[in-house]
C-alpha positions as CSV (number, residue, x, y, z in Angstrom):
1,M,109.3,230.5,66.4
2,A,111.1,233.3,68.2
3,E,109.0,235.7,70.2
4,Q,109.1,239.2,68.8
5,I,107.2,242.4,69.3
6,R,106.8,245.4,67.0
7,V,108.1,248.7,68.3
8,R,107.7,251.7,66.0
9,G,107.4,249.4,63.0
10,N,110.5,247.3,63.9
11,L,110.5,243.8,65.2
12,M,112.3,243.6,68.5
13,L,113.2,240.5,70.5
14,T,111.2,239.9,73.7
15,E,112.7,239.8,77.1
16,A,112.6,236.0,77.1
17,L,114.8,235.9,74.0
18,L,117.1,238.6,75.4
19,A,117.4,236.5,78.5
20,L,118.2,233.4,76.4
21,S,121.0,235.3,74.6
22,S,122.4,236.5,77.9
23,T,122.4,233.1,79.6
24,S,123.8,231.5,76.5
25,A,126.6,234.0,76.2
26,T,127.6,233.3,79.8
27,A,127.6,229.5,79.2
28,L,129.5,229.9,76.0
29,V,132.2,232.1,77.4
30,T,132.5,229.7,80.4
31,A,132.9,226.8,78.0
32,M,135.8,228.6,76.1
33,V,138.3,227.6,78.8
34,T,137.2,224.0,79.3
35,D,138.4,220.7,77.9
36,G,135.2,220.3,75.9
37,W,135.7,223.5,73.9
38,E,136.2,222.0,70.5
39,G,132.8,220.3,70.4
40,V,131.1,223.5,71.6
41,R,133.0,225.6,69.1
42,T,131.7,223.4,66.2
43,Q,128.1,223.6,67.5
44,V,128.2,227.3,67.8
45,A,129.7,227.8,64.4
46,R,127.0,225.6,62.9
47,L,124.3,227.6,64.7
48,F,125.7,230.9,63.4
49,G,126.2,229.5,59.9
50,R,122.6,228.4,59.5
51,G,123.9,226.3,56.6
52,G,126.1,228.9,55.1
53,E,129.9,228.2,55.0
54,Q,131.0,231.8,55.1
55,E,129.0,232.6,58.2
56,S,130.3,229.4,59.9
57,E,133.9,230.4,59.1
58,T,133.3,233.9,60.5
59,A,131.8,232.5,63.6
60,L,134.8,230.1,64.0
61,E,137.2,233.1,63.7
62,R,135.3,235.1,66.3
63,L,135.1,232.2,68.7
64,D,138.9,231.6,68.4
65,Q,139.6,235.3,69.0
66,S,137.4,235.3,72.1
67,R,139.0,232.1,73.5
68,A,142.5,233.5,72.8
69,A,141.6,236.6,74.8
70,L,140.7,234.4,77.8
71,I,143.1,231.4,78.0
72,T,146.3,233.3,78.6
73,L,144.9,235.3,81.5
74,N,144.3,234.5,85.2
75,G,142.6,236.0,88.2
76,A,141.1,239.5,87.9
77,D,142.4,239.9,84.4
78,R,140.6,236.8,83.2
79,E,137.3,237.9,85.0
80,R,137.5,241.3,83.3
81,A,138.1,239.7,79.9
82,R,135.3,237.2,80.6
83,T,132.8,240.0,81.3
84,E,133.8,241.7,78.1
85,Q,133.4,238.5,76.1
86,E,130.0,237.8,77.6
87,I,128.9,241.3,76.5
88,I,130.2,240.7,73.0
89,W,128.6,237.2,72.7
90,R,125.3,238.4,74.2
91,T,125.1,241.0,71.5
92,R,126.0,238.5,68.7
93,L,123.5,235.9,70.0
94,A,120.8,238.5,70.2
95,D,121.6,239.6,66.6
96,L,121.4,236.0,65.5
97,L,118.0,235.6,67.1
98,D,116.9,238.8,65.5
99,R,118.0,237.7,62.0
100,H,117.0,234.0,62.5
101,P,114.1,233.7,64.9
102,D,114.0,229.9,64.2
103,A,117.4,229.6,65.9
104,G,115.9,230.1,69.3
105,P,115.1,226.4,70.2
106,E,118.5,225.3,69.0
107,L,120.3,228.0,71.0
108,R,118.2,227.0,74.1
109,E,119.2,223.4,73.6
110,L,122.9,224.3,73.3
111,S,122.8,226.6,76.3
112,D,121.1,223.9,78.4
113,S,123.8,221.4,77.4
114,L,126.5,223.9,78.5
115,D,124.9,224.7,81.8
116,P,124.5,221.7,84.0
117,A,122.4,223.7,86.4
118,A,119.8,224.2,83.6
119,G,118.7,220.6,83.8
120,S,117.5,218.7,86.8
121,Q,119.4,218.7,90.0
122,P,122.1,216.0,90.3
123,V,121.1,213.0,92.4
124,I,123.2,212.8,95.6
125,Q,123.3,209.5,97.4
126,Q,125.0,209.1,100.8
127,S,125.5,206.2,103.1
128,V,126.5,206.7,106.7
129,N,127.2,204.3,109.5
130,A,127.6,205.5,113.1
131,R,128.2,203.4,116.2
132,D,128.4,204.0,119.9
133,Q,129.4,207.6,120.6
134,S,129.9,208.6,116.9
135,Q,128.7,211.9,115.5
136,V,128.0,212.2,111.8
137,A,127.4,215.3,109.6
138,V,126.7,214.9,105.9
139,Q,125.8,217.5,103.3
140,G,124.8,217.2,99.6
141,H,124.5,220.9,98.7
142,G,123.6,224.2,100.3
143,V,124.6,225.4,103.7
144,Q,124.7,223.3,106.8
145,T,125.7,224.2,110.3
146,N,126.6,221.4,112.8
147,T,127.4,221.7,116.5
148,F,128.7,218.7,118.3
149,G,129.2,218.4,122.0
150,G,127.4,218.1,125.2
151,Q,124.7,220.3,126.6
152,G,125.6,223.8,127.5
153,G,128.4,223.9,124.9
154,Q,130.8,221.9,127.1
155,G,131.7,219.5,124.3
156,G,132.1,216.5,126.7
157,R,130.1,214.2,128.8
158,S,129.6,214.5,132.6
């Protein structure tokens, strides 16, 4: 069940659920311009519909409008539109959780499926063979600095 607190007699979403609506909105808007959008679109409409056909249709229309606002833009214009859409969807998702607290686990699952970083880190496997005077540098992720050469920065052998 969704975590809520009472403030001045009204139920309010907790920070955890507000964070969920925020991260979900970011993942959703990012997915709008990907090849897998149609599947995501259907899942989100189902989530908003909660079994009601009219609510699902309204969600589909809103999702299509949001996507249309993004796909024709590039560069800074797309980033601006993306930020605007994230705000819109953050609010819509928070409202959904407020009205339907039971939607929290389903939204979390959807969000995790859209954000590959939410799961475990990918497995990186590397194989390197070096012979004789070879120098090898490999990196799976993160930052790596390599310096090759002889002592004293000469870069050769004496």
